[in-house]
N, C-alpha and C positions, 0 to 999 in steps of 0.2 A: 478535754482536748478536741474531741470530735465535735462537740457543740460549738466551739469557737472557730472551727475550720472554715465555715462559710464566711465569717466576718474577716478572717485573715485573707481569704481569697478576694473578698470585696475590697479590702484596703490595698492589696497589691495591684488588683486590676485597675482601680481608679487612680492609684499613684502613677501607673504607667500611662493611663489615658491623659492625666493632667500634664505629665512631662511632655508627651507628644504635642498636646494642644498648646502648651506654654512656649514651645519652640517657635511658634508663629507669633508669639506675643512680643518677641524682641527681634530687632532687625538683623539681617545679614548683609553686610556691606558689599557693594558691587565690586567684584574683582577687576572689572574694567576700569573703574575709577581709581583703584589702588595703583594700577599700572600707568594710568594717564592722569596724574595729578594736575590740578589747576588748568584744565582745559577751558575754553572761553566762558561757558556758562557754569562756572565752578560752584557757585552757591546752590544752583538747582541740582547739579549732579551730586553735591554733598548730601542733599536732603533725600536722595533716592534710597529708600529703605524698603525691604521686602517684608510685607505683613499681609498675609492672605485674608485676614478678617477685617482689615481697616475699611475697605469699600462698604462692608456691611454695617460696621459700627458708626461710620461718619454721619450718615443721614439721621440716625436715631439718637446720636449722642446729645443733642441739645435738650432732651427731656431731663437730663441730670444737671442742668445748669444751676439749680438752686438747692442741690443736695449737698449737705455737709457745711460746716462752718468755714470761714475764711482761713482759719489756722489749719484745719484739716486739709483743705484743698491745696494750700501752699505746701504743706508737708508732703502730700502725695505727688504734687508737681515736681518737687525737688527729688523725690525718690525715683520717679520715672525718668528724669533727666540723667541722674547718676547711673541708673540701670541701663541706659541706652535705648529706651523704648521710644518708638515713634508716636505712641498714643498720647493724647492729652488727658486731662483729668476726667472730663465727661466720658470719653471713650473707655477709659479704664474702669470707671464705675459701671458702665454698661456691660463691659466684658465680665465683671463679677456677677452682675445680675443674670446674664445669660448662663453663666456657669452654675448658678443656683438652680436654674431650670434644667440644665444639661445633666447634672449629677443624678437627681431622682429619676429622670427619664432613662438613663443608662442602667440604673439599679432595677427599675421595673422591667426593662428588657432582658436583663441577665437573670434575675431571681424571681421574676413574676410580680404582677401588680398586687396580688393578694398579700404576699409577704411584706411588700413595701408599706401598704396601707394598714396592715394588721399588726405589724411589729414596730413598736415604738423605739426600740433600740436601733434598728436599721435606719429609721427616719431621723433619729437624733444624730447618728453618724453622718448621714447625708448632709444634714444642715451644718454640722460643725466642719465637715470636710469642705463644703462649698463656700463657707464664709471665711474660714481662716487660712486655708492652704494657699490661695492666691496671694494673700498678703505676706505669708511666710516665704513664699517663693520669690516675691518681689524683693523682700529684705535680703534674701540670700544672694540674689543677683547684684544688689547694691554692694554688699560686702565683697563679693567676688570681683567686681569692677574696681573697687578701692584697692584690693590686693594687686590687681594687674597694674594699676597706676603706680603703686609703690615699687613694684618690681621694675617697671620701665623708666621710672624717674631718673635714677643715676645715669643710665645710658643716654637718655635725652640730654641731660646736663652736659655729659662729655661731648656729645655732638655739637651742642651750643658753644662749648668752649673752643672746639676746633674751628667753628665758623667765625666766632668773635676774634680769636687770635689771628685768623687769616685777614682781618681788617674789615669784616662786614659789620654793618649796623645790626643791633640786636633784633629788630623786627625782620630784617632781611635774613638773618640767621635762622629765625623761627620759621620763615617760609621755606628755606632750604632743608631744614630738618623735617618739615611736614612732607616735602617732596621725596626725600630719600629714606626716611625711617619706615619701619614696618608698621602697618595699620594696627591701631589699637586704641584703647581709651585715652592714653596720654597724647597720642597724635590728634585725636578728636578734640581734646581740651586745648591743645596748642592752636588748632585750627579755629576754635571758638575765640581764643584770644586774638588771633590775627584778624579775624573778621570784625571784631569789635573796634580794633584800632583803625581798620580800613573804613569803617563807618563814621569815624570822627571822634571816637571816645579817646580820652587821654590814656596813655599807656599805663600810668599808675593806677587809674581807676579800673582799667580792664584786668590788671593783675590782682587787684583787691577783690574783684568779682570772682575770679578763679578761686581765691582762697575761701570765699564765702560759699561757693558751690560745693566744694569738696570737704572742707573743714577737717583736714588731715594735718597733723603736725609737720610732716615733711613738706607738703604743699605750702603751708603757712611760712615755713622757713625759706622756701624757694622764693616766694613772693616778697617776703621781708628783705631778703638779701638783694633782690633786684631793685626794690624801691630805695633802699638805703644807698646802694651803689650809684643809682641815678642822682640821688639828692646830694651825696657827698663828693661825687666826682671820682669815685674809686674805679679803677679798671675793671670792666665787667668780667673779663676772663679770669682774673685773680680771685674775685669774689665767688664766681661759680666753681672754681677749682676747690676752694676751701669748703664750700657747701657740699660738693660731691663726696669729698672724703668724710664729712660729718654724717651724711645720709647713709653711706655704706657702713660706717661704724654702728649707727642705729639699727640697721638691718641685721648686722651680725649679732648684736645684743638681743634683738627680738628673736632671732633664730635660736640663740642659747636658751632664752626663756621658754620657747615652745618645746625645746628638747627636754627641759627640766619638768615640764608639765605632762609629757608623754606617759611616764609610768602611772601617774594618777588617772589619766584618761583611760588607760588600758585596764585599770582595776575592775571596772564594771563589766566589760565583756569577758574578762578572765573569770570572774565569779559566776556569771550567768551562763556562759556558753562553754567555756573550756573546762572549768573545774568539775561540773557534773559529768562530763564525758570521761574525764580522768578517773573519777570515782567509780563509774560504771565499768571501765576497762580494768581497773585494779580490783575492785570488790566483786565484780560479776562472776569471774571464775571461782572465787572463794565461796560465794553464795551457792553456785551451782554444785560445787563439790560437796558442800555440807548437805544440800538437798538430796543428792544422789546417794550419800552414805546413810540416809535415813534419819539424820538429825534435823531438828527444827529449831532454828535460832530464836523463834518468837514465842516459844513455850516458856 
């Protein structure tokens, strides 16, 4: 245990460092824009995102122009969009390259350069940490944003129903929802939809692009409902009301599934962390009592 202690400290220290650094990797939306939606230069205001390292990465990013295949670059670009990052693919690759340099540098400063260059285990941990942790973190952000979209979708649909039932056109209703709703990934996606329509794209195509970007069953159902309502002439409010009830039923069923999986997920920490402590608390006094009475259990 004492031999592994430096490596445990290393993992914890660099996990904290990576978490702090990665906070700058994703934007923090301007609170002023949240309060003042759709001011004159709204597109420019919408793109204002705080990222402290972007001025450093932007001039050097073109060196990664030809790194990776087209499929890989398209996948990374999609992940960055879903995660809400202001970086492009070249800047993301540069961020990972700088992180590969940053990790060994910090290890050398904390543990000494002799241990870094002379211990292959620490060097291997540095390489694995710097290569895989940024990608794992990006995927976790993608999953987190998808969960946020799923949580916000029923409420957004209800707001759209109220606006459509009041007699507003669907795109005007989308604009009103963006202005009034709380900022989040779903509001960002509706803003993307509204922008595409304003730029001249057909609403059906803009909705299909939304479904392609997220690839979530609930978003696909949302888009399919709107497209069919537009094609068949069905009242938009009635179609959205049915969809809202269906999505809430799906979320309730998903919650039940997660509740059923909870005991299985708790089994590993129970066996590894809780059971040994219980054995020590129960068997420790018995072992001490036998030891004090002069008996040896291991004879």
